[in-house]
MARBAMAR-153790 format. One record per residue: z, x, y of N, C-alpha, C, O in turn; residue in one letter. Coordinates in steps of 0.2 Angstrom, whole numbers, plus 5000, padded with zeros to 4 digits. Atoms other than C-alpha are relative to their C-alpha. Layout:
BEGIN
ZXYZXYZXYZXYa ...
REM end
This chain:
BEGIN
500350004994492951285098499850075002499250095004v 500149934999493051475099499450024995499050064997d 500549985004491951485084499349975002498850015002e 500650034997490651365092499750055006499150065006f 500249964995490651475107499650064998499150085001k 500349945003490251635097499349984997498950024998k 500750015003488851545088499549995005498950015004l 500550014995488051485104499950055005499350075006l 500149954995488351625116499850074997499450115000t 500149945003488451775105499550004994499450064991q 500450005006487351715091500350034993499950054989k 499649975006488651765078499949954995499949894996q 500150055005488451685061500650004996501050054995k 499550005005489751625049499850024993499350004991i 500249985006489751715033499949944995500349894995p 500250055005488951615018500649984996500749924994k 499450015005490551635007500549955004500849915000n 499550044996491651555021499749935001500049885000i 500350065000490351415023500149964994500249904994l 500050035006490351385005500749974998500849914996q 499350035000492251365005500249945004500649905002k 499950064995492251245019499649944998499849885001r 500450065002491051125010500549954997500449894997k 499550055003492551045001500549975005500849925004s 499650024995493351015018500450055004500550105002g 499649954995494251095033500549965003500449905006v 499550034996495851055041500150045006500150105006f 499949964994496051105059500849985002501049935003m 499350014997497851135065500150025007499950085009v 500049994993498151115083500850015002501249965001f 499349994997499851185090500050025007499650075009e 500049984993500251195108500250075001500650104998t 499949934998500051365115499850054994499950114995g 500249965005499351435099499249994998498949945000k 500750005001497551475093499949944994500449934990k 500250055005496751335082499950044993499650094993i 500049985006496951365064499649964995499749904995n 500450035005495651325051500250014993500450074991l 499750005007496251285033499449984996499249924997i 500550025005494951285019500150044994500650084993y 500049965007494651345001500649974996500749914997g 499550025004496151334990500649975004500949925001q 499550034995497451295004499849935001500249895001d 500250074998496351145009500149964994500349904994n 499950045006496351084991500749984998500949924996k 499350015001498251094990500249955005500649905003e 499850054995498450995006499749934998500049884999i 500450065002497150865000500449974994500549914994l 499650025005498250854984500649965002500849914999k 499350034998499850824993499949935004500349895003a 500150064997499050695004499849944995500149884996i 500150055005498350604989500649974996500749914995k 499450025003500050604980500449965005500749915003n 499650044995500850534996499749935000500149885001k 500350065000499550394996500249964994500249904994k 499850035006500050354978500749984999500949954994q 499350025000501850324982499949924999499549895002e 500150075002502150144976500649965003500749915000n 499550044997503550084987499949995008499650035011t 500050024993503650005004500649975002501049944998l 499450024997505149955015499949955005499549965010k 500050054994505449805026500749975001501250004998g 499350034998506949695033500149944996499749904995t 499850065003507749565022500249955005500649955009v 499950054995507649405031500349944996500749904999a 499750055004508149285017500150034993499650054990s 499849975006509049345001499749964994499549994989l 500150045006508649194989500550014995501150034997g 499550005005509549184973500150064996500650084993a 500049945004509149344964500050075004499750075010k 500049934997509349534968499450035000499250075004k 500649975001507749584961499549944998499749904994k 500550055002506149484960499450034998499150085002i 500749985002504549514951499549955000499749894999k 500550054999502949434954499350035002499250095003g 500749984998501049434958499949995007500049945010v 500250004993500449474975499449955001498949954998v 500650034998499249354984500150015008500549985011r 500049994992498749405002499649945003499149925001i 500350054997498349265013500050015008500650025011v 500049994993497749295030499749945004499849935010l 500350064997496749135033500249944995499949944989n 499850065004497648975026499549964997499549934992v 500650055002496048875026499550034995499249994991g 500549975004495049005016500350034994500150024988k 499749965005496249115005500349954995500749904997d 499750035006496749044988500850024999500950085000k 499349985001498649034984500249954994500149894995f 499850045005499448974968500850005000501150055002r 499350015000501248914965500350064997500150094992k 499649955003502549054961499750075001499950124998n 500249944998501449194968500450035006500849995009e 499749974994502149314981499650005006499150045006i 500450004994501449274998500150065004500650075007l 500049944996500949425008499549985006498949975005v 500450014994500349405026500250045006500750075005t 499949974994500249475043500749975003501250015004s 499450044997501449345050499949934998499349914997m 500150075002501749165046500049955007500349975012t 500150054995501349015057500249934997500249924991r 499950075003501648825055499649984994499849954989t 500450025006500148805044500150044993499850024988e 499849975007500848925031500649974997500749984991f 499450035003502348815028499949974993500349984988v 500150025007501548725013499950054995500250044989p 500049945004501148895005500750034999500950054993l 499449975000502848955009500549964995500949994991m 499650045005503648814999499850014993500350004989r 500249985007502648864984500150074998500150094992q 500049925002502949054985500750014997501249984998a 499449975003504149144974500450055005501050055005k 499749964994504449264989499550015005498949995004a 500549994994503649305006500150075002500750105003i 500049934997503249475013499550005006498949985005i 500450004994502549495031500050075003500550115002t 500049944997501949645040500450015006500750065008n 499650004994502749595056500649955000500749924995e 499550055000504249495062500750035001500850094998g 499349984999506049515067500449944997500249894994g 499650055003507549415061500049935002500249884999i 500150074997507149265072499349985000499149935003a 500750025001505249255067499949944996500449924992c 500250065004504449105059500150014993500549974990h 499949995007504449185042500750004998500949984993a 499350005001506249225043500449945000500849924996a 499750074999506849055049499849954995500349924992i 500350055005505748955037500350024993500549984989v 499849975007506149065022500849984999501049964993s 499350015001508049045025500149924999500549904995r 500050075001507848855027499849984993500149934991e 500250025007506948845011500350044994500250024989l 499649975005508048965002499550054996499750064990g 500549965003506549074998500150085002500150095008i 499949934998506749264997499450035005498850015004p 500549984995505849355012500150075002500750085004a 499949934997505549535017499549995006498949985006i 500450004994504849545035500050075003500350115001i 500149944996504249685046499850064995500050124996g 500149955005503549785031499350045002499150084998a 500649974996502149845043499350014997498949985000k 500750005003500749885031499949974993499549984989t 500050035006501049765017499349974998499149984992a 500750035002499349685018499550054999499050044996t 500449945002498549855016500250034994499850054990q 499749965006499749935004499949964994499849994989f 500150045006499749784992499349975000499049965004l 500650045001498249704984500149944996500649934992k 499950065005497949534976500150024993499750074991n 499949995008498549534958500450064999500650074993d 499549945002499749684960500649964997500849915000d 499350025002501349654950500550045004500550115004l 499549964996502749704961500749984999500849924996i 499350025001504649704961500350015007500250065010e 499750004993505649664977500850014999501149974995i 499249995000507449734979500249975006500249995011d 499850044995508149604989500750025004500950005009m 499449974997509749704993499850055005500150065011e 500249944996508749855001499449995004499250035008n 500650014996507149775007499450044997498950065001g 500549965003506149884995499549964996499749934991v 500650045004504449824988499750064996499550114998i 500349955004503849924973499549974996499549924993k 500650025004502149914964500250024993500350084992i 499949985008502449904945499350014997499350054993l 500649995003500649884941499449985005499449925008k 500550014995499149904953499449954997499349954991n 500650045002497649784952499550044997499250034992k 500549965002496549934949500250024992499750044989e 499849985007497549984933500049944995500249954989s 500050065005497449804925499450014996499449964991n 
REM end
């Protein structure tokens, strides 16, 4: 904001070398009671690299709702948001925002169930326990984090979902 004020009121120009460094991106750091800090150039590149590495982490955590028979489960992800449209095959891992009654036929065929939402008394938790199917609930971003055809491993003791092979790397 200070820089814009100077540009408009005092007609000061930003040096070309600084503008060139900013072409790759600029981070603005706002701290209460402090002047706004602009980060660009090599520092900006390091921040972008750190963010990219953070995004590439391959684990997600949720709450174990139903253990099933095995401590670790490997399988292929199938995201189903619309039961009437989305395809699902037997023994895939069903990943959805949350389940409802119309999901039960798919749940019966699933190797495991993962939901973004839900607590220990939600539909997915109750039905998975009744069916004896492993389920992780409340994984928050599962439908964004996981992609169809990802190969994953679920640690049923700790509620950790790990991507073994991304769809993009297939």
